[in-house]
Every structure is written in structure tokens, then in C-alpha cells.
C-alpha positions in Angstrom: 89.5 89.5 198.8 88.0 91.6 195.6 84.4 92.9 196.1 82.1 90.8 194.2 79.8 92.1 191.4 77.0 90.4 193.2 77.8 92.2 196.9 78.4 95.1 195.3 75.0 95.3 193.4 72.6 92.9 195.0 73.6 93.4 198.0 73.0 97.2 198.2 69.7 96.9 196.4 68.7 94.3 199.1 69.6 96.8 201.8 67.7 99.7 200.4 64.9 98.3 198.9 63.1 97.1 202.3 63.5 101.0 203.3 61.7 101.9 200.1 59.3 99.3 200.9 59.2 101.0 204.8 58.6 104.6 202.8 55.7 103.0 201.4 54.2 101.7 204.6 54.9 105.7 206.6 53.5 107.2 203.2 50.2 105.2 203.6 50.4 106.0 207.3 50.6 109.6 207.0 47.9 109.6 204.6 45.6 107.5 207.2 46.2 109.4 209.7 45.6 112.6 208.0 42.4 112.3 206.1 44.6 112.1 202.7 43.8 110.1 199.7 46.8 107.8 198.7 47.4 109.9 195.4 48.2 112.8 197.9 51.2 111.2 198.1 51.4 108.7 195.2 51.2 111.5 192.9 53.2 113.8 194.5 56.5 115.4 193.1 59.5 117.2 194.0 59.2 119.5 190.6 56.7 119.7 188.1 58.8 117.9 185.8 59.8 115.0 187.7 58.3 111.6 188.0 56.1 111.5 191.1 56.5 109.5 194.2 54.7 105.9 192.6 57.3 106.3 189.5 59.7 106.9 191.7 59.5 103.8 193.8 58.7 101.5 190.9 61.9 102.7 189.3 64.1 101.6 192.1 62.8 98.1 191.3 63.4 98.8 187.4 67.3 99.9 188.0 67.7 97.0 190.6 66.0 93.5 189.8 65.0 95.1 186.2 68.6 96.0 185.3 70.0 92.8 186.9 67.8 90.7 184.5 68.6 92.9 181.8 72.1 92.3 181.8 71.3 89.0 181.8 69.2 89.3 178.7 72.2 91.9 177.3 69.9 94.9 176.8 68.4 97.6 179.0 65.4 99.8 178.0 63.4 101.9 180.3 60.3 101.0 181.6 57.8 103.6 180.5 54.5 102.3 181.9 52.5 103.9 183.9 53.1 103.5 187.8 50.4 102.2 190.1 48.8 105.1 192.9 47.6 102.7 195.3 50.3 101.5 198.2 49.3 97.8 197.9 50.5 97.8 194.2 53.8 99.3 195.2 54.2 97.5 198.2 53.7 94.3 195.7 56.7 95.6 192.9 59.3 96.4 195.9 58.2 93.0 197.2 58.3 91.5 193.9 61.7 92.7 193.5 63.6 91.7 197.1 62.1 88.0 196.3 63.3 87.7 193.1 66.8 89.4 194.0 67.4 87.4 197.1 67.0 84.4 194.9 70.0 85.8 192.4 72.5 83.0 192.5 76.0 85.0 192.9 77.9 83.1 190.7 75.4 83.8 188.1 76.4 87.3 188.5 79.9 86.8 188.4 79.7 85.0 185.3 78.2 88.3 183.6 81.4 90.2 184.4 83.0 91.0 181.0 80.5 90.5 178.9 78.9 92.8 176.8 75.2 95.0 177.3 73.7 97.6 176.1 71.1 100.7 177.2 68.4 101.7 174.4 65.9 104.2 174.1 64.7 105.0 171.0 67.6 105.7 168.8 70.2 105.8 171.1 71.9 103.5 172.5 74.9 103.3 175.4 77.2 100.2 175.1 78.7 98.8 178.3 80.2 96.1 180.0 78.2 94.5 182.4 79.6 95.6 185.7 80.3 99.3 183.8 76.5 98.9 183.1 75.2 97.9 186.9 78.1 100.5 188.8 78.3 103.5 186.9 74.8 103.6 184.8 72.0 101.4 187.1 73.2 102.0 190.5 73.3 105.7 190.2 69.8 105.7 188.7 68.9 103.2 191.9 70.0 105.5 194.5 68.7 108.7 192.9 65.0 107.3 192.8 65.4 106.0 196.1 66.0 109.0 197.4 63.8 110.7 195.7 61.4 108.6 196.9 62.1 110.0 200.6 62.9 113.6 199.5 59.3 113.4 198.4 57.8 112.0 201.0 59.7 114.7 203.6 58.6 117.6 201.1 55.1 116.3 201.8 55.2 115.8 205.8 55.5 112.5 206.5 57.9 111.7 209.5 61.0 109.6 207.9 64.3 110.3 208.9 67.8 109.5 207.4 67.5 105.8 209.2 64.7 105.2 207.3 66.4 105.5 204.1 69.7 103.8 205.3 68.5 100.2 206.2 70.9 98.1 207.6 74.7 98.2 206.9 76.8 95.1 206.4 78.7 95.0 209.7 82.1 93.0 209.9 81.0 90.0 212.0 
């Protein structure tokens, strides 16, 4: 049986997003146990020309639930809003994304295969089929932002490991 677009995208998003929520929890616990302000971690970045932890976290929502909504509409544009710097708000962004993705109808996602969609940023436009957009643009961005969130925390001394990133794999039953 071929792999469905829903399984490849929504299934993967739902594997990793709870891990991003767990990273937020571990970051908050680290701040509490080390008497650090939340902004010490939510504002931290790997390099001064990269987004901070908070924006990396919200970008996982943008490139998951936001990407699914965008392909339904036929257009994706990046979210340029500032990310909240408090853990509760970040947790809410990820929680809302998870709930929305859990409600996605697999048949509705499959019905999008072959449709046109595009990425727009300023004057730039990139045309895709829905499946190529999700698999070759949004998924790599999603993983990049999730991994960068993890790396920012590791770089700042938060005790997390690979299993905090990977989540529960979909094992054969």
C-alpha cells in the first residue's frame, strides 16, 4: 500500500510536536531550578543571525498546522509576527497546533494531492503541487525549526537527549 500524504505529513507532525511541547516544559523547569528568567531561554539563539527559541518553536506550528491550512487555501506565506517569550503562550501555540492536526480528515488531505499551491514572500513566488510543497518545503522547515529548538536548549545547558526530540515512532503492530 502506498504511503498517504496524511500519514507522511500530519502523522509526522503529530510525532514531533508533542516533543516540542516537552522541550518547552524542560526549558521552563530549567529556568525555575536555576532561577533564570524565562527570556533567558525563550530569547536564546544559536547565532545572532538566527531566530530565538520562541520563534523556532512557533515556526514548528507554522510549518505544520499552518502549512496544512495554507495548502487548503492554495497559498503559504511565512509568519513574520514576533513570538511570545513566555512558556505558557508557547505551550498554547503548540497545543492548539496538535489539536488542529488531530482533527484533520485523512481523506481531505488526500484530496489535495495534485492541486496547485504557492509560497509567497514579498515579490518572490514559488509554485508547487500540494504534495511537493508539503514534502520538499514545509517538512524540511518543520524539522529544521524543531531541531534548532532542541539545539538551543542543549547549547544552554538544558538536560535533554535524543529521545526528547524523536518522540514515539510508529511501530508495526
